[in-house]
C-alpha positions in Angstrom: -12.9 -2.0 -23.1 -13.0 -0.5 -19.6 -12.5 3.3 -19.2 -12.6 5.0 -15.8 -13.2 8.7 -15.6 -12.0 9.8 -12.2 -10.1 12.3 -10.0 -6.8 10.9 -8.7 -7.5 12.2 -5.1 -11.1 11.3 -5.0 -11.8 8.6 -2.3 -14.8 7.3 -4.4 -12.5 7.0 -7.4 -9.8 5.4 -5.3 -12.2 2.5 -4.1 -13.1 1.8 -7.7 -9.4 1.8 -8.8 -8.6 -0.6 -6.0 -11.3 -3.0 -7.2 -10.0 -2.9 -10.8 -6.4 -3.5 -9.7 -7.3 -6.2 -7.2 -9.3 -8.1 -9.9 -6.5 -7.7 -12.4 -8.7 -5.9 -15.0 -7.2 -4.1 -17.8 -8.6 -0.5 -18.0 -7.9 2.9 -19.3 -7.4 5.3 -16.4 -8.8 8.7 -17.5 -8.3 11.4 -14.9 -10.4 14.5 -15.3 -8.9 17.9 -14.7 -10.8 19.3 -11.6 -9.0 22.7 -12.0 -10.6 23.1 -15.4 -14.0 21.9 -14.1 -13.9 19.1 -16.6 -16.5 17.2 -14.6 -18.9 19.9 -15.3 -18.5 20.2 -18.9 -21.5 19.2 -21.3 -19.7 16.2 -22.6 -19.2 14.8 -19.1 -22.6 15.6 -17.7 -23.9 13.8 -20.7 -22.3 10.7 -19.2 -22.9 11.5 -15.6 -25.7 14.0 -15.0 -24.7 14.3 -11.3 -21.3 15.9 -12.4 -19.3 13.8 -9.9 -16.7 11.0 -10.3 -16.1 8.2 -11.0 -17.9 7.1 -14.2 -17.1 3.8 -15.8 -17.5 3.1 -19.5 -17.7 -0.5 -20.3 -17.8 -0.6 -24.2 -21.1 1.4 -24.8 -22.4 1.0 -21.2 -22.2 3.9 -18.8 -22.0 3.0 -15.1 -22.1 5.6 -12.3 -21.8 5.8 -8.6 -18.7 4.2 -7.1 -20.2 1.4 -5.0 -22.5 0.5 -8.0 -19.4 0.3 -10.2 -17.7 -1.9 -7.7 -20.5 -4.4 -7.6 -20.9 -4.3 -11.4 -17.3 -5.1 -12.0 -17.4 -7.9 -9.6 -20.6 -9.3 -11.2 -19.6 -8.9 -14.8 -15.9 -10.1 -14.2 -16.4 -12.9 -11.6 -12.7 -14.0 -11.6 -10.9 -13.0 -8.4 -14.3 -12.4 -6.8 -14.6 -9.8 -4.1 -18.2 -10.8 -3.1 -19.2 -13.8 -0.9 -21.0 -16.6 -2.6 -23.4 -17.0 0.3 -26.4 -14.8 0.0 -26.5 -13.9 3.6 -22.9 -12.9 3.6 -23.5 -10.9 0.5 -26.2 -9.1 2.4 -23.7 -8.5 5.4 -21.2 -7.1 2.9 -23.7 -4.7 1.4 -24.8 -3.6 4.9 -21.2 -2.6 5.5 -21.0 -0.8 2.1 -24.2 1.1 2.7 -23.1 2.3 6.1 -19.8 3.4 4.7 -21.6 5.4 2.0 -24.0 7.0 4.4 -21.7 7.8 7.4 -17.9 8.1 6.8 -18.0 9.0 3.1 -19.8 12.3 3.6 -18.2 12.9 7.0 -14.6 12.8 5.7 -15.5 15.6 3.2 -15.7 18.1 6.1 -12.2 18.0 7.4 -11.0 17.5 3.8 -12.6 20.8 2.6 -11.7 22.6 5.8 -8.0 21.7 5.7 -7.3 21.6 1.9 -10.0 21.9 -0.7 -11.5 25.3 0.4 -8.1 26.9 -0.5 -8.9 26.6 -4.3 -12.1 28.6 -3.8 -10.6 31.4 -1.7 -8.9 32.6 -5.0 -12.2 33.0 -6.8 -14.3 36.2 -6.7 -17.8 36.0 -5.3 -19.2 35.9 -8.8 -16.8 33.2 -10.0 -17.6 31.2 -6.9 -21.4 31.5 -7.2 -21.2 30.5 -10.9 -19.1 27.5 -9.9 -21.6 26.4 -7.2 -24.5 26.9 -9.5 -23.2 24.6 -12.2 -23.2 21.6 -9.8 -26.2 19.3 -10.4 -26.0 18.0 -6.8 -24.3 19.1 -3.5 -24.8 22.8 -4.2 -25.5 23.5 -0.5 -22.3 21.7 0.4 -20.2 23.8 -1.9 -21.6 27.0 -0.6 -19.6 26.3 2.6 -16.3 26.3 0.7 -15.3 29.9 1.6 -13.5 31.2 4.6 -16.4 33.4 5.4 -18.6 30.4 5.4 -17.0 27.0 5.9 -18.0 24.3 8.4 -18.4 25.5 12.0 -17.2 23.8 15.0 -20.5 22.0 15.6 -20.4 20.5 12.1 -16.8 19.7 12.2 -17.1 17.8 15.5 -20.2 15.9 14.2 -18.1 14.7 11.3 -15.3 13.6 13.5 -17.7 11.8 15.8 -19.1 9.9 12.8 -15.5 8.9 11.6 -14.7 7.7 15.2 -18.0 5.7 15.2 -16.9 4.1 11.9 -13.6 2.9 13.2 -15.1 1.6 16.4 -17.7 -0.4 14.4 -15.0 -1.7 12.2 -13.1 -2.9 15.3 -16.2 -4.8 16.6 -16.9 -6.1 13.1 -13.3 -7.5 12.7 -13.7 -9.1 16.2 -17.0 -10.7 15.4 -15.9 -11.9 12.0 -12.6 -13.3 13.4 -10.7 -11.2 10.8 -8.5 -10.6 9.1 -11.1 -8.9 6.9 -14.5 -7.3 7.7 -16.2 -10.3 6.3 -13.8 -12.9 7.9 -11.2 -14.8 5.9 -12.0 -13.2 2.5 -11.2 -9.7 1.3 -14.4 -8.2 -0.1 -15.7 -5.1 -1.6 -16.5 -3.8 1.9 -12.9 -3.6 2.7 -12.0 -1.6 -0.3 -15.1 0.6 0.1 -13.8 2.0 3.3 -10.0 1.8 2.8 -9.7 5.2 0.9 -11.5 7.0 3.7 -9.0 5.9 6.3 -6.2 6.7 4.0 -7.7 10.2 3.7 -8.1 10.5 7.4 -4.4 9.6 8.0 -3.4 12.2 5.2 -5.5 14.7 7.2 -3.6 14.0 10.4 -6.5 12.0 11.9 -4.5 8.7 12.1 -4.7 8.7 15.9 -8.5 8.2 15.6 -7.9 4.5 15.7 -4.6 4.2 17.6 -6.5 2.4 20.4 -8.2 -0.1 18.1 -5.6 -2.8 17.5 -7.7 -4.8 15.0 -8.3 -1.7 12.8 -4.5 -1.0 12.9 -3.7 -4.4 11.8 -6.4 -4.2 9.1 -4.9 -1.0 7.8 -1.5 -2.6 7.5 -3.0 -5.6 5.8 -4.8 -3.5 3.1 -1.7 -1.3 2.6 0.3 -4.3 1.8 -1.8 -5.3 -1.2 -0.3 -4.6 -4.6 -3.5 -2.9 -5.6 -3.1 -0.4 -2.9 0.3 0.8 -4.1 -1.0 1.0 -7.7 -4.1 3.0 -6.6 -2.3 5.6 -4.4 0.4 6.6 -6.8 2.3 9.9 -6.3 -0.1 12.8 -6.3 -3.2 11.1 -5.1 -3.2 12.5 -1.6 -4.3 15.9 -0.8 -1.1 16.7 1.3 1.0 16.1 -1.7 -1.0 18.5 -3.8 -1.6 21.4 -1.4 1.5 21.1 0.9 4.0 20.3 -1.8 4.4 20.4 -5.5 1.2 20.1 -7.7 1.9 16.8 -9.3 -1.2 17.0 -11.3 -1.8 13.9 -13.3 1.3 12.3 -14.9 0.8 11.6 -18.6 1.3 7.9 -18.1 -1.5 7.7 -15.7 -3.7 9.5 -18.2 -3.1 7.5 -21.2 -1.8 4.0 -20.6 -3.9 0.9 -20.6 -3.4 -0.9 -17.3 -2.9 -4.5 -17.2 
């Protein structure tokens, strides 16, 4: 039995859902209610002491950290492998994944919070906001920025955008070096799905022109988006613009309760 605790709009959750769908694994998709701070409740912190998503339950085993979950799934369920068989190629794949974790993943949080996510905190009193921040086991300093009177300044924002541009430039070169069509060459791997949600988020934030002059990245994006796993992962309500610019779709009941096959 696989159960994934996640947020529909979380890029880290999305890359794990991509992996599950691509591998054809049956799992229970269990979205958490971020408005109710479900990820900071005692029962969830008992599973994931970091108070972040996603968390995977495999029978009685608890696996946390999105990239760790991706590798765990591909190791425990080897069919439809997303990991190269050659050890050197595996190392190259992991090099991509570590770079994506350290550079674009934190960078995209800055425009995400500036444009959308900070809105939810502006409705809180200072006391309510301070209590919210203090409950976070990690990233407290990051969340302290989430008020209009604080926020990320121009320097921090520009630095984040520079890191995102660096990412797609590095992908362009990597695709050229590998011969494509994927980052590791002929085979789709965990590296591709590790970065795909970040570029989807960038496009949702109006930053799609970041890679307009990079033809290989443009083709790679079209190729990723054509995967059936992509459509299943990005269901209606999984993009920030849908939640904050339009109706609040929340989490449809069927996504919260059905077992995927």
